[in-house]
Backbone bond lengths (Angstrom), bond angles and torsions (degrees), N, CA, C in turn:
res aa  C-N    CA-C-N  psi(-1)  N-CA   C-N-CA  omega(-1)  CA-C   N-CA-C  phi
1 M - - - 1.387 - - 1.535 107.84 -
2 I 1.377 117.72 129.07 1.456 122.65 179.19 1.480 110.32 -109.85
3 N 1.301 117.72 121.48 1.503 124.14 -178.63 1.526 109.45 -115.64
4 Y 1.312 112.62 151.76 1.495 121.26 179.86 1.475 109.94 -125.89
5 F 1.299 116.97 126.75 1.484 125.49 178.35 1.494 112.09 -126.77
6 F 1.339 115.90 150.77 1.451 120.50 177.83 1.508 109.47 -123.70
7 E 1.323 114.69 120.49 1.526 120.71 -179.30 1.494 107.80 -120.63
8 A 1.348 116.03 128.70 1.439 121.57 174.39 1.476 111.88 61.08
9 I 1.332 118.88 26.63 1.484 119.69 -178.55 1.554 107.56 -159.50
10 D 1.295 116.83 153.55 1.514 120.38 176.29 1.460 110.63 -69.76
11 Q 1.345 114.87 144.20 1.479 118.20 178.30 1.540 112.10 -70.38
12 I 1.278 115.54 139.62 1.487 120.78 176.47 1.554 108.86 -113.37
13 P 1.318 117.36 151.27 1.453 117.45 176.26 1.538 109.35 -76.85
14 L 1.302 115.65 140.63 1.420 123.71 177.69 1.555 106.24 -103.72
15 A 1.305 114.93 151.73 1.490 120.32 178.41 1.503 107.34 -58.50
16 E 1.288 115.88 146.31 1.455 124.45 -174.88 1.557 111.68 -59.73
17 N 1.319 116.30 -34.70 1.460 119.41 -177.20 1.506 113.55 -95.61
18 T 1.342 117.12 13.77 1.536 121.07 -176.18 1.526 109.13 -54.77
19 T 1.333 119.15 -54.56 1.480 121.91 -174.81 1.529 110.39 -64.11
20 S 1.325 121.26 -43.92 1.470 122.37 -176.69 1.601 107.35 -67.19
21 W 1.361 118.14 -36.04 1.415 122.17 178.37 1.510 110.61 -66.44
22 L 1.337 120.43 -41.63 1.418 124.02 178.71 1.585 109.91 -67.70
23 E 1.256 115.05 -42.74 1.534 119.90 176.66 1.562 109.31 -61.73
24 N 1.267 118.87 -37.51 1.482 121.26 174.74 1.491 113.85 -59.24
25 I 1.382 112.41 -41.17 1.469 115.77 -179.50 1.546 108.12 -65.25
26 I 1.301 117.99 -42.12 1.473 124.99 -179.09 1.531 108.85 -58.96
27 F 1.293 117.00 -49.74 1.517 123.27 -177.36 1.582 108.50 -66.08
28 S 1.371 114.46 -39.62 1.487 118.86 -179.08 1.547 110.35 -63.33
29 E 1.312 114.13 -27.49 1.501 118.19 -176.52 1.567 108.68 -93.13
30 N 1.331 116.80 12.28 1.506 123.52 -177.87 1.473 115.79 60.35
31 K 1.334 115.17 36.69 1.449 121.44 177.43 1.560 108.10 -119.50
32 K 1.345 114.34 170.37 1.424 120.94 177.18 1.489 107.48 -118.69
33 P 1.391 120.41 141.55 1.404 122.74 177.23 1.523 110.75 -75.45
34 G 1.334 116.61 130.72 1.430 126.87 170.98 1.518 108.97 -100.73
35 K 1.332 118.98 -134.85 1.423 122.56 174.04 1.517 108.58 -98.65
36 I 1.322 113.29 114.82 1.438 120.53 -178.43 1.608 109.75 -120.19
37 N 1.243 118.42 120.75 1.429 125.02 179.69 1.482 113.49 -109.73
38 Y 1.298 119.12 120.46 1.498 124.33 170.75 1.505 104.01 -96.23
39 I 1.363 114.81 125.51 1.491 119.79 174.48 1.463 105.89 -115.18
40 F 1.347 117.49 106.88 1.442 121.85 177.15 1.520 107.13 -85.25
41 C 1.337 115.15 139.79 1.487 118.66 -172.91 1.587 107.11 -155.55
42 D 1.325 112.81 -179.21 1.507 117.98 176.34 1.490 109.69 -96.70
43 D 1.308 117.20 174.36 1.472 125.86 -176.39 1.587 110.08 -56.52
44 D 1.285 115.73 -44.64 1.530 116.13 -175.18 1.520 110.97 -68.89
45 Y 1.319 118.91 -37.69 1.426 120.58 177.78 1.467 111.69 -62.54
46 L 1.372 117.94 -45.90 1.463 120.30 -179.57 1.544 112.54 -70.13
47 L 1.354 115.11 -30.81 1.489 118.33 174.53 1.492 110.52 -63.21
48 Q 1.325 118.06 -38.34 1.437 121.25 176.94 1.525 113.58 -67.04
49 V 1.339 117.55 -38.88 1.477 121.71 173.87 1.519 107.03 -62.85
50 N 1.331 120.05 -42.94 1.432 121.35 179.74 1.495 112.76 -63.46
51 R 1.239 118.89 -39.71 1.482 125.20 177.63 1.542 111.10 -66.53
52 T 1.298 112.09 -51.67 1.518 116.51 -172.05 1.509 112.07 -72.68
53 Y 1.354 121.71 -38.99 1.414 118.61 -171.90 1.538 112.71 -105.15
54 L 1.349 119.82 -23.23 1.460 120.99 -177.66 1.552 111.58 -113.93
55 Q 1.356 115.94 -9.21 1.458 120.40 -178.77 1.550 109.74 62.08
56 H 1.361 118.01 36.10 1.470 123.93 175.09 1.483 105.05 -111.60
57 D 1.312 113.57 139.19 1.504 120.86 179.94 1.502 111.24 -115.34
58 Y 1.265 115.22 64.75 1.470 122.75 177.98 1.572 111.84 -156.86
59 Y 1.367 112.57 156.98 1.453 117.72 179.74 1.531 108.28 -78.08
60 T 1.323 115.15 149.24 1.479 122.88 173.29 1.498 108.70 -146.88
61 D 1.359 114.37 167.31 1.460 118.25 178.21 1.539 115.54 -89.59
62 I 1.317 113.91 -22.31 1.434 118.26 -176.43 1.515 113.36 -153.46
63 I 1.275 118.19 142.18 1.502 128.14 172.23 1.526 108.32 -131.36
64 T 1.274 116.46 126.99 1.461 121.25 -178.30 1.499 110.12 -118.20
65 F 1.345 116.15 125.81 1.439 123.00 174.30 1.560 106.14 -107.86
66 D 1.376 112.17 118.64 1.442 122.78 -170.09 1.518 108.55 -95.73
67 Y 1.320 118.63 117.30 1.437 125.47 172.91 1.499 111.71 -115.55
68 S 1.270 119.45 24.34 1.438 126.34 -175.53 1.549 110.76 -64.99
69 K 1.371 116.60 144.88 1.461 123.24 171.37 1.497 111.03 -132.00
70 G 1.341 114.03 116.71 1.540 118.81 -178.58 1.517 107.29 63.68
71 K 1.343 111.93 -128.48 1.520 117.22 -173.89 1.514 113.19 -90.55
72 T 1.418 115.49 -4.08 1.444 120.71 179.63 1.512 110.46 -93.52
73 I 1.312 116.45 114.35 1.426 118.05 178.47 1.510 113.75 -93.99
74 S 1.362 114.43 138.41 1.445 124.59 -179.21 1.524 105.64 -145.39
75 G 1.360 113.48 153.06 1.460 117.08 179.83 1.502 110.70 172.61
76 D 1.360 111.94 169.43 1.475 121.74 174.68 1.542 103.23 -112.92
77 I 1.346 114.17 127.69 1.468 121.70 -178.42 1.468 108.46 -119.57
78 F 1.332 120.24 109.29 1.427 124.92 177.85 1.553 111.08 -88.59
79 V 1.263 121.98 132.16 1.443 125.66 -177.12 1.516 111.48 -133.17
80 S 1.290 114.12 122.80 1.490 117.60 176.62 1.507 111.29 -91.16
81 L 1.355 113.94 111.85 1.406 121.49 -177.67 1.556 115.04 -64.13
82 P 1.397 117.31 -40.75 1.502 115.96 173.80 1.533 114.27 -62.90
83 R 1.362 117.25 -33.78 1.451 120.81 176.82 1.537 110.00 -64.28
84 I 1.380 117.44 -40.56 1.426 118.80 178.96 1.504 113.04 -68.22
85 S 1.317 116.35 -34.06 1.423 121.89 176.36 1.604 110.95 -65.91
86 D 1.302 115.05 -43.45 1.465 119.34 177.30 1.564 109.02 -64.82
87 N 1.309 119.81 -44.37 1.397 124.11 -176.70 1.521 112.15 -66.84
88 A 1.340 115.31 -35.87 1.460 118.56 178.58 1.544 110.30 -67.70
89 T 1.351 117.07 -35.98 1.479 118.90 175.88 1.534 109.11 -67.26
90 T 1.281 119.94 -46.67 1.475 126.15 -179.43 1.504 110.16 -58.97
91 L 1.298 118.42 -41.77 1.484 124.07 -178.14 1.531 113.69 -91.16
92 S 1.360 117.53 6.14 1.464 120.42 -178.82 1.476 113.19 54.60
93 E 1.307 118.02 39.45 1.478 126.59 177.03 1.463 109.09 -112.19
94 T 1.337 115.99 162.98 1.466 121.05 175.22 1.581 105.15 -76.67
95 F 1.331 114.00 161.12 1.451 117.29 177.18 1.568 108.39 -66.06
96 D 1.311 116.87 -42.22 1.456 120.37 -178.63 1.533 111.84 -61.64
97 Q 1.319 115.73 -38.22 1.529 117.90 -176.19 1.597 106.42 -72.87
98 E 1.312 118.12 -39.87 1.447 117.87 -179.89 1.567 111.88 -70.81
99 L 1.396 114.61 -34.04 1.430 115.97 173.29 1.504 114.10 -61.45
100 R 1.302 114.95 -41.97 1.522 120.13 -179.78 1.541 105.95 -66.31
101 R 1.294 121.71 -40.38 1.459 121.71 179.58 1.563 107.94 -57.43
102 V 1.304 117.77 -49.22 1.415 121.77 -176.61 1.558 112.41 -67.70
103 L 1.291 117.79 -36.22 1.403 123.16 176.98 1.610 107.93 -61.68
104 A 1.300 115.26 -48.17 1.481 121.25 178.36 1.536 111.26 -64.17
105 H 1.340 115.10 -36.19 1.477 120.51 179.38 1.559 109.46 -58.28
106 G 1.298 114.99 -46.87 1.491 121.32 -177.83 1.501 108.25 -62.80
107 I 1.355 119.26 -46.68 1.509 119.55 178.59 1.477 112.26 -62.99
108 L 1.355 115.22 -38.09 1.514 117.41 177.64 1.503 113.34 -65.26
109 H 1.327 118.64 -34.85 1.491 121.56 171.15 1.531 109.37 -57.84
110 L 1.372 116.96 -48.66 1.418 118.91 -177.57 1.591 111.22 -64.67
111 C 1.350 116.51 -25.61 1.436 120.04 176.85 1.510 111.63 -81.17
112 G 1.319 119.53 -0.59 1.495 123.10 173.53 1.454 114.15 105.91
113 Y 1.297 119.89 2.82 1.480 120.23 175.89 1.528 111.45 -78.47
114 K 1.318 116.26 144.47 1.427 122.62 -178.81 1.507 110.34 -117.27
115 D 1.324 119.41 169.97 1.487 120.19 176.86 1.536 111.82 -148.58
116 K 1.309 114.28 35.76 1.443 119.07 179.31 1.581 112.03 -81.55
117 T 1.296 115.62 -41.38 1.469 119.93 -177.69 1.534 109.95 -97.96
118 E 1.331 116.62 164.02 1.446 120.94 177.89 1.541 109.97 -58.97
119 D 1.288 120.21 -43.77 1.431 121.95 -179.23 1.538 111.38 -63.67
120 E 1.297 114.98 -42.56 1.499 120.10 178.28 1.539 110.54 -62.51
121 Q 1.343 113.48 -39.65 1.515 120.12 -178.60 1.538 109.91 -66.46
122 K 1.365 114.98 -37.18 1.508 118.22 178.97 1.547 110.92 -69.28
123 E 1.344 115.48 -41.28 1.517 121.01 175.01 1.490 107.85 -60.39
124 M 1.286 121.45 -49.64 1.455 125.43 -174.21 1.554 105.50 -61.49
125 R 1.349 117.66 -48.40 1.509 120.28 -176.74 1.498 110.42 -61.79
126 G 1.323 115.43 -37.33 1.549 121.98 179.70 1.499 108.54 -63.98
127 K 1.358 118.56 -45.09 1.459 122.03 177.39 1.530 112.22 -62.68
128 E 1.335 115.72 -44.61 1.436 120.55 177.61 1.520 111.10 -59.41
129 D 1.264 117.66 -47.39 1.482 123.61 179.68 1.524 108.78 -59.90
130 F 1.348 115.88 -42.88 1.515 120.35 -175.83 1.557 105.50 -63.31
131 Y 1.308 117.15 -51.91 1.477 119.17 -174.06 1.540 111.30 -69.79
132 L 1.334 117.87 -29.28 1.438 118.91 176.57 1.548 108.22 -70.02
133 S 1.255 120.45 -30.30 1.442 124.30 -178.79 1.585 111.82 -73.55
134 I 1.290 116.38 -17.11 1.438 119.70 175.71 1.518 111.95 -114.25
135 N 1.310 113.44 34.80 1.439 121.65 178.46 1.480 114.74 -82.34
136 H 1.320 118.42 64.39 1.456 121.58 -178.27 1.484 111.11 -124.56
């Protein structure tokens, strides 16, 4: 089950097929959806999460807490909407396209993909690009 929450920020409409698209990513990665919570927030809220739980003192667009067991993926995925907006502008992307990339990024983390090394980042970006290309 995929849930969407808004903390410290106004609610935005999500594309009608967002949940089914995310579930398709999960099934394509040979996983099963458990309880997945997306918490959309502002920069300051996510900075506080970053400081409190990861001891990192910087802004980011997404933080994923993975509670997966076996093939069933579960987790809390915090997403800064202002950071996505800024990144979309910087990358000359639409807000919706960058939001989808970040939503997929969180799911891919829950599926076991990492992004610490350059090779891991390349693999993650390739997966994001692939799933964005089948966003129908």
